[in-house]
N, CA and C atoms as a LAMMPS dump frame, in Angstrom:
ITEM: TIMESTEP
0
ITEM: NUMBER OF ATOMS
357
ITEM: BOX BOUNDS ff ff ff
-5.0000000000000000e+02 5.0000000000000000e+02
-5.0000000000000000e+02 5.0000000000000000e+02
-5.0000000000000000e+02 5.0000000000000000e+02
ITEM: ATOMS id mol type element x y z
1 1 1 N -270.25 -265.099 -241.557
2 1 2 C -270.293 -265.976 -240.841
3 1 3 C -271.907 -266.71 -241.633
4 2 1 N -271.99 -268.346 -241.307
5 2 2 C -272.648 -268.467 -241.354
6 2 3 C -273.431 -269.909 -240.308
7 3 1 N -274.551 -269.658 -240.378
8 3 2 C -275.244 -271.299 -240.029
9 3 3 C -275.857 -272.048 -241.136
10 4 1 N -274.749 -273.294 -240.903
11 4 2 C -275.391 -274.063 -242.221
12 4 3 C -276.119 -275.291 -241.101
13 5 1 N -277.524 -275.653 -241.417
14 5 2 C -278.113 -276.295 -241.336
15 5 3 C -278.491 -277.764 -241.839
16 6 1 N -278.053 -279.279 -241.535
17 6 2 C -278.912 -279.984 -242.396
18 6 3 C -279.938 -280.655 -241.547
19 7 1 N -280.125 -281.778 -242.497
20 7 2 C -281.485 -282.583 -241.765
21 7 3 C -280.374 -284.112 -241.092
22 8 1 N -280.921 -284.741 -240.005
23 8 2 C -279.942 -285.989 -240.587
24 8 3 C -281.352 -286.672 -239.923
25 9 1 N -280.502 -288.086 -240.353
26 9 2 C -281.767 -289.2 -239.606
27 9 3 C -280.719 -290.459 -238.672
28 10 1 N -280.002 -290.351 -239.379
29 10 2 C -278.715 -291.194 -238.87
30 10 3 C -277.506 -290.604 -237.853
31 11 1 N -277.237 -290.185 -237.148
32 11 2 C -276.636 -289.142 -236.393
33 11 3 C -275.05 -289.502 -237.146
34 12 1 N -274.365 -290.559 -236.676
35 12 2 C -273.249 -290.78 -237.184
36 12 3 C -272.767 -290.862 -238.928
37 13 1 N -273.734 -291.98 -239.243
38 13 2 C -273.312 -292.029 -240.698
39 13 3 C -273.48 -290.521 -241.86
40 14 1 N -274.581 -290.217 -241.129
41 14 2 C -274.904 -289.094 -242.097
42 14 3 C -273.643 -287.898 -241.351
43 15 1 N -273.351 -287.467 -240.631
44 15 2 C -272.353 -286.192 -239.946
45 15 3 C -271.233 -287.123 -240.74
46 16 1 N -270.742 -288.059 -240.76
47 16 2 C -269.885 -288.623 -241.195
48 16 3 C -269.482 -287.985 -242.639
49 17 1 N -270.857 -288.766 -243.572
50 17 2 C -270.871 -288.046 -244.659
51 17 3 C -270.891 -286.583 -245.485
52 18 1 N -271.298 -285.813 -244.485
53 18 2 C -271.39 -284.296 -244.562
54 18 3 C -269.968 -283.343 -243.837
55 19 1 N -269.061 -284.417 -243.133
56 19 2 C -268.193 -284.334 -242.766
57 19 3 C -266.97 -284.473 -244.081
58 20 1 N -267.243 -285.154 -244.351
59 20 2 C -266.274 -286.017 -245.429
60 20 3 C -266.888 -285.339 -246.511
61 21 1 N -268.055 -284.83 -247.038
62 21 2 C -268.201 -283.644 -248.05
63 21 3 C -267.511 -282.613 -248.136
64 22 1 N -267.662 -281.836 -246.384
65 22 2 C -267.136 -280.629 -246.388
66 22 3 C -266.047 -280.146 -246.472
67 23 1 N -265.492 -281.587 -245.817
68 23 2 C -263.81 -281.294 -245.601
69 23 3 C -263.517 -281.162 -247.382
70 24 1 N -263.935 -282.007 -248.266
71 24 2 C -263.454 -282.62 -249.555
72 24 3 C -263.447 -281.164 -250.558
73 25 1 N -264.579 -280.384 -250.435
74 25 2 C -264.904 -278.908 -250.798
75 25 3 C -263.881 -277.677 -250.084
76 26 1 N -262.863 -278.207 -249.206
77 26 2 C -262.313 -277.189 -248.2
78 26 3 C -263.361 -276.41 -247.365
79 27 1 N -264.272 -276.805 -246.931
80 27 2 C -264.867 -275.903 -245.91
81 27 3 C -265.465 -276.591 -244.356
82 28 1 N -264.187 -275.304 -243.376
83 28 2 C -264.178 -275.928 -242.058
84 28 3 C -265.126 -275.534 -241.248
85 29 1 N -265.611 -276.629 -240.618
86 29 2 C -266.166 -276.027 -239.645
87 29 3 C -265.624 -275.773 -238.225
88 30 1 N -266.054 -274.21 -237.6
89 30 2 C -266.04 -273.486 -237.224
90 30 3 C -266.778 -273.592 -235.18
91 31 1 N -267.285 -274.473 -235.239
92 31 2 C -268.558 -274.873 -234.098
93 31 3 C -269.595 -275.637 -234.574
94 32 1 N -270.562 -275.861 -233.694
95 32 2 C -271.992 -277.121 -234.614
96 32 3 C -271.974 -277.943 -233.002
97 33 1 N -273.099 -278.597 -233.934
98 33 2 C -273.996 -279.585 -233.192
99 33 3 C -274.837 -280.23 -233.372
100 34 1 N -275.089 -280.93 -233.478
101 34 2 C -276.355 -282.305 -234.332
102 34 3 C -277.489 -282.136 -232.57
103 35 1 N -279.565 -282.003 -233.088
104 35 2 C -280.083 -281.747 -232.101
105 35 3 C -281.435 -281.698 -232.878
106 36 1 N -282.34 -282.251 -232.719
107 36 2 C -283.289 -281.914 -233.116
108 36 3 C -283.829 -282.876 -234.384
109 37 1 N -282.567 -284.068 -234.865
110 37 2 C -282.889 -284.523 -236.141
111 37 3 C -282.411 -283.135 -237.172
112 38 1 N -281.393 -282.662 -236.972
113 38 2 C -280.64 -281.399 -237.665
114 38 3 C -279.159 -281.177 -237.303
115 39 1 N -278.828 -280.782 -237.819
116 39 2 C -277.644 -280.285 -237.479
117 39 3 C -276.878 -279.066 -238.038
118 40 1 N -276.197 -278.565 -236.919
119 40 2 C -275.905 -276.852 -237.923
120 40 3 C -274.616 -277.258 -237.344
121 41 1 N -273.969 -276.218 -237.808
122 41 2 C -272.46 -276.066 -237.789
123 41 3 C -272.264 -274.345 -238.664
124 42 1 N -271.176 -274.072 -238.011
125 42 2 C -270.627 -272.258 -238.236
126 42 3 C -269.64 -272.658 -239.449
127 43 1 N -270.181 -271.722 -240.748
128 43 2 C -268.828 -272.088 -241.631
129 43 3 C -268.737 -270.33 -242.167
130 44 1 N -267.463 -270.248 -242.54
131 44 2 C -267.372 -269.334 -243.268
132 44 3 C -268.18 -268.67 -244.755
133 45 1 N -268.289 -269.759 -245.522
134 45 2 C -268.964 -269.44 -246.522
135 45 3 C -269.672 -270.487 -246.972
136 46 1 N -271.109 -270.421 -246.433
137 46 2 C -272.279 -270.74 -246.64
138 46 3 C -272.683 -271.636 -247.65
139 47 1 N -272.406 -270.8 -249.107
140 47 2 C -273.351 -270.717 -250.461
141 47 3 C -272.634 -272.013 -250.721
142 48 1 N -271.045 -272.073 -250.591
143 48 2 C -270.272 -272.955 -251.081
144 48 3 C -270.612 -274.185 -250.22
145 49 1 N -270.672 -274.432 -248.903
146 49 2 C -271.165 -275.353 -248.191
147 49 3 C -272.229 -276.11 -248.178
148 50 1 N -273.293 -275.077 -248.853
149 50 2 C -274.439 -275.991 -249.421
150 50 3 C -274.375 -276.695 -250.954
151 51 1 N -273.815 -275.804 -251.652
152 51 2 C -273.053 -276.481 -252.879
153 51 3 C -272.633 -277.622 -253.349
154 52 1 N -271.812 -277.829 -252.21
155 52 2 C -270.891 -278.91 -251.915
156 52 3 C -271.631 -279.789 -250.77
157 53 1 N -272.888 -279.964 -251.2
158 53 2 C -273.582 -281.197 -250.069
159 53 3 C -274.374 -281.298 -251.652
160 54 1 N -275.364 -280.229 -251.88
161 54 2 C -276.392 -280.89 -252.781
162 54 3 C -275.695 -281.543 -253.405
163 55 1 N -274.207 -281.255 -254.943
164 55 2 C -273.3 -281.994 -255.52
165 55 3 C -273.22 -283.425 -254.926
166 56 1 N -273.027 -283.327 -254.074
167 56 2 C -272.721 -284.982 -252.816
168 56 3 C -274.452 -285.433 -252.71
169 57 1 N -275.414 -285.045 -252.912
170 57 2 C -277.125 -285.447 -252.893
171 57 3 C -277.524 -285.356 -251.929
172 58 1 N -276.637 -284.31 -251.123
173 58 2 C -277.14 -284.525 -249.787
174 58 3 C -278.359 -283.309 -249.923
175 59 1 N -279.698 -283.692 -249.713
176 59 2 C -281.037 -282.592 -249.7
177 59 3 C -281.709 -281.89 -248.249
178 60 1 N -281.456 -280.464 -248.66
179 60 2 C -281.978 -279.868 -247.75
180 60 3 C -281.577 -278.946 -246.892
181 61 1 N -280.109 -278.756 -247.185
182 61 2 C -279.037 -278.025 -246.108
183 61 3 C -279.219 -276.354 -246.998
184 62 1 N -279.566 -275.96 -245.602
185 62 2 C -279.453 -273.817 -245.874
186 62 3 C -279.027 -273.529 -245.397
187 63 1 N -278.39 -272.559 -245.453
188 63 2 C -277.196 -271.84 -245.079
189 63 3 C -277.415 -269.81 -244.684
190 64 1 N -278.107 -269.535 -243.217
191 64 2 C -278.578 -268.809 -242.665
192 64 3 C -277.225 -267.342 -242.151
193 65 1 N -277.184 -266.409 -242.308
194 65 2 C -276.721 -265.329 -241.415
195 65 3 C -276.495 -265.589 -240.064
196 66 1 N -275.474 -266.273 -239.144
197 66 2 C -275.113 -265.978 -237.981
198 66 3 C -274.766 -264.773 -237.668
199 67 1 N -275.53 -265.075 -236.006
200 67 2 C -274.536 -264.001 -235.288
201 67 3 C -273.697 -264.678 -234.273
202 68 1 N -272.182 -263.764 -233.817
203 68 2 C -271.06 -264.718 -233.425
204 68 3 C -270.65 -263.509 -232.52
205 69 1 N -271.573 -264.026 -231.3
206 69 2 C -270.486 -262.608 -230.842
207 69 3 C -270.012 -263.596 -229.015
208 70 1 N -268.901 -262.955 -228.293
209 70 2 C -268.21 -263.378 -227.294
210 70 3 C -269.199 -263.53 -226.066
211 71 1 N -269.052 -264.767 -225.921
212 71 2 C -269.968 -265.65 -224.953
213 71 3 C -269.023 -265.671 -223.226
214 72 1 N -269.498 -264.25 -222.187
215 72 2 C -268.633 -264.486 -221.047
216 72 3 C -268.968 -265.492 -220.175
217 73 1 N -268.354 -266.836 -220.264
218 73 2 C -268.745 -267.677 -219.878
219 73 3 C -268.206 -268.007 -218.254
220 74 1 N -267.594 -267.238 -218.07
221 74 2 C -266.752 -267.078 -216.304
222 74 3 C -268.052 -266.144 -215.695
223 75 1 N -269.428 -265.911 -216.408
224 75 2 C -270.347 -265.164 -215.725
225 75 3 C -271.329 -266.272 -215.496
226 76 1 N -271.659 -266.61 -214.197
227 76 2 C -273.003 -267.496 -214.171
228 76 3 C -274.375 -266.821 -214.829
229 77 1 N -274.997 -268.121 -215.593
230 77 2 C -276.286 -267.459 -215.915
231 77 3 C -275.994 -266.286 -217.504
232 78 1 N -274.811 -265.968 -217.527
233 78 2 C -274.667 -265.309 -218.762
234 78 3 C -275.68 -265.362 -220.431
235 79 1 N -275.534 -266.748 -220.649
236 79 2 C -276.498 -266.984 -221.132
237 79 3 C -278.521 -267.586 -221.152
238 80 1 N -278.949 -266.98 -220.004
239 80 2 C -279.873 -266.732 -219.949
240 80 3 C -280.038 -265.254 -219.985
241 81 1 N -279.304 -264.397 -219.327
242 81 2 C -279.578 -263.046 -219.257
243 81 3 C -279.869 -262.828 -221.308
244 82 1 N -278.795 -263.807 -221.953
245 82 2 C -278.443 -262.593 -223.318
246 82 3 C -279.748 -263.42 -224.048
247 83 1 N -280.531 -264.596 -223.802
248 83 2 C -281.503 -265.107 -223.829
249 83 3 C -282.638 -264.401 -223.128
250 84 1 N -282.98 -263.24 -222.627
251 84 2 C -284.393 -262.701 -221.687
252 84 3 C -283.772 -261.626 -222.558
253 85 1 N -282.624 -260.78 -222.644
254 85 2 C -282.723 -259.76 -223.705
255 85 3 C -283.224 -259.84 -225.047
256 86 1 N -282.952 -261.023 -225.962
257 86 2 C -283.619 -261.29 -226.529
258 86 3 C -284.994 -261.68 -226.933
259 87 1 N -285.027 -262.481 -225.601
260 87 2 C -286.819 -262.936 -225.992
261 87 3 C -287.672 -261.468 -225.275
262 88 1 N -287.549 -260.73 -224.594
263 88 2 C -287.782 -258.885 -224.491
264 88 3 C -287.702 -258.15 -225.515
265 89 1 N -286.925 -258.515 -226.583
266 89 2 C -286.446 -257.883 -227.803
267 89 3 C -287.529 -258.16 -228.704
268 90 1 N -288.41 -259.166 -228.751
269 90 2 C -289.254 -260.215 -229.444
270 90 3 C -288.676 -260.296 -230.751
271 91 1 N -286.996 -260.916 -230.637
272 91 2 C -286.198 -261.651 -231.315
273 91 3 C -286.251 -263.116 -231.265
274 92 1 N -286.723 -263.98 -232.898
275 92 2 C -287.052 -265.476 -232.56
276 92 3 C -285.549 -265.935 -232.61
277 93 1 N -285.158 -266.965 -232.137
278 93 2 C -284.263 -267.684 -231.516
279 93 3 C -284.448 -269.044 -232.494
280 94 1 N -283.58 -268.995 -233.72
281 94 2 C -283.957 -270.588 -234.566
282 94 3 C -282.69 -271.819 -234.053
283 95 1 N -281.932 -271.069 -233.403
284 95 2 C -280.506 -271.89 -232.577
285 95 3 C -279.97 -271.09 -232.462
286 96 1 N -278.825 -272.401 -231.465
287 96 2 C -277.682 -271.672 -230.464
288 96 3 C -276.6 -272.143 -230.305
289 97 1 N -275.358 -271.803 -230.031
290 97 2 C -274.729 -272.657 -229.791
291 97 3 C -272.951 -272.186 -229.573
292 98 1 N -272.434 -273.115 -229.01
293 98 2 C -270.704 -272.631 -229.329
294 98 3 C -270.311 -272.738 -230.061
295 99 1 N -268.816 -271.821 -230.562
296 99 2 C -267.66 -272.383 -231.725
297 99 3 C -266.926 -272.77 -230.984
298 100 1 N -265.634 -272.603 -231.644
299 100 2 C -264.129 -272.958 -231.48
300 100 3 C -263.469 -272.037 -230.197
301 101 1 N -263.833 -270.935 -230.42
302 101 2 C -263 -269.988 -230.024
303 101 3 C -263.975 -268.771 -228.541
304 102 1 N -265.161 -269.702 -227.922
305 102 2 C -265.781 -269.531 -226.671
306 102 3 C -266.804 -268.521 -227.396
307 103 1 N -267.456 -268.546 -227.9
308 103 2 C -268.134 -267.269 -228.861
309 103 3 C -269.623 -268.002 -229.022
310 104 1 N -270.269 -267.202 -228.741
311 104 2 C -272.383 -267.552 -228.858
312 104 3 C -272.342 -267.403 -230.338
313 105 1 N -272.818 -268.714 -230.806
314 105 2 C -273.317 -268.619 -232.216
315 105 3 C -274.729 -268.741 -232.14
316 106 1 N -275.552 -267.313 -232.868
317 106 2 C -277.066 -267.56 -232.829
318 106 3 C -277.519 -267.052 -234.053
319 107 1 N -278.73 -268.175 -234.038
320 107 2 C -279.531 -268.126 -235.667
321 107 3 C -280.923 -266.74 -235.407
322 108 1 N -281.136 -266.196 -235.455
323 108 2 C -282.099 -265.316 -235.725
324 108 3 C -282.589 -264.482 -236.171
325 109 1 N -283.986 -264.251 -236.313
326 109 2 C -284.764 -263.484 -237.68
327 109 3 C -284.091 -262.046 -237.298
328 110 1 N -283.371 -261.59 -237
329 110 2 C -283.323 -260.638 -236.969
330 110 3 C -281.78 -260.273 -236.325
331 111 1 N -280.247 -260.363 -237.678
332 111 2 C -279.502 -260.333 -237.027
333 111 3 C -279.112 -258.909 -236.165
334 112 1 N -279.249 -258.181 -237.445
335 112 2 C -278.711 -256.263 -236.971
336 112 3 C -279.392 -256.257 -235.403
337 113 1 N -280.446 -255.933 -235.068
338 113 2 C -281.426 -255.918 -234.141
339 113 3 C -280.579 -256.922 -233.067
340 114 1 N -280.61 -257.902 -233.033
341 114 2 C -279.805 -258.751 -231.788
342 114 3 C -278.845 -258.54 -232.272
343 115 1 N -278.023 -257.618 -232.22
344 115 2 C -276.143 -257.432 -232.127
345 115 3 C -276.821 -256.328 -231.496
346 116 1 N -277.689 -254.97 -231.766
347 116 2 C -278.276 -254.142 -231.013
348 116 3 C -278.079 -254.333 -229.579
349 117 1 N -279.49 -254.647 -229.135
350 117 2 C -279.74 -255.411 -228.39
351 117 3 C -278.996 -256.024 -227.226
352 118 1 N -278.125 -256.965 -227.5
353 118 2 C -277.211 -257.713 -227.039
354 118 3 C -275.73 -256.948 -226.794
355 119 1 N -275.407 -255.603 -227.461
356 119 2 C -274.33 -254.76 -226.957
357 119 3 C -274.443 -254.166 -225.754
């Protein structure tokens, strides 16, 4: 899976356009959101998503490999525990959000190591 990040300045207008372009290209969004001037969405094919956005004149989109792991939402403090493990392992987290299947999506500098330390 891939994290698709796209700069946005007007959330409603930009996300409407992004959603329409990706939908027309057959790219489904499996989770995500918008914060700090950037939209993040979980997609199966990051290259296809970036290509569709660029073809529509939407610049600055990037795709990065995303770590998608189960989130034990029934355990209070689980997110804090996960982030502490990553911090203690010197793994840099660029973004984190949930998908539509109650899994945590984490964009990190070292996905393999992050998966290892969170296992």
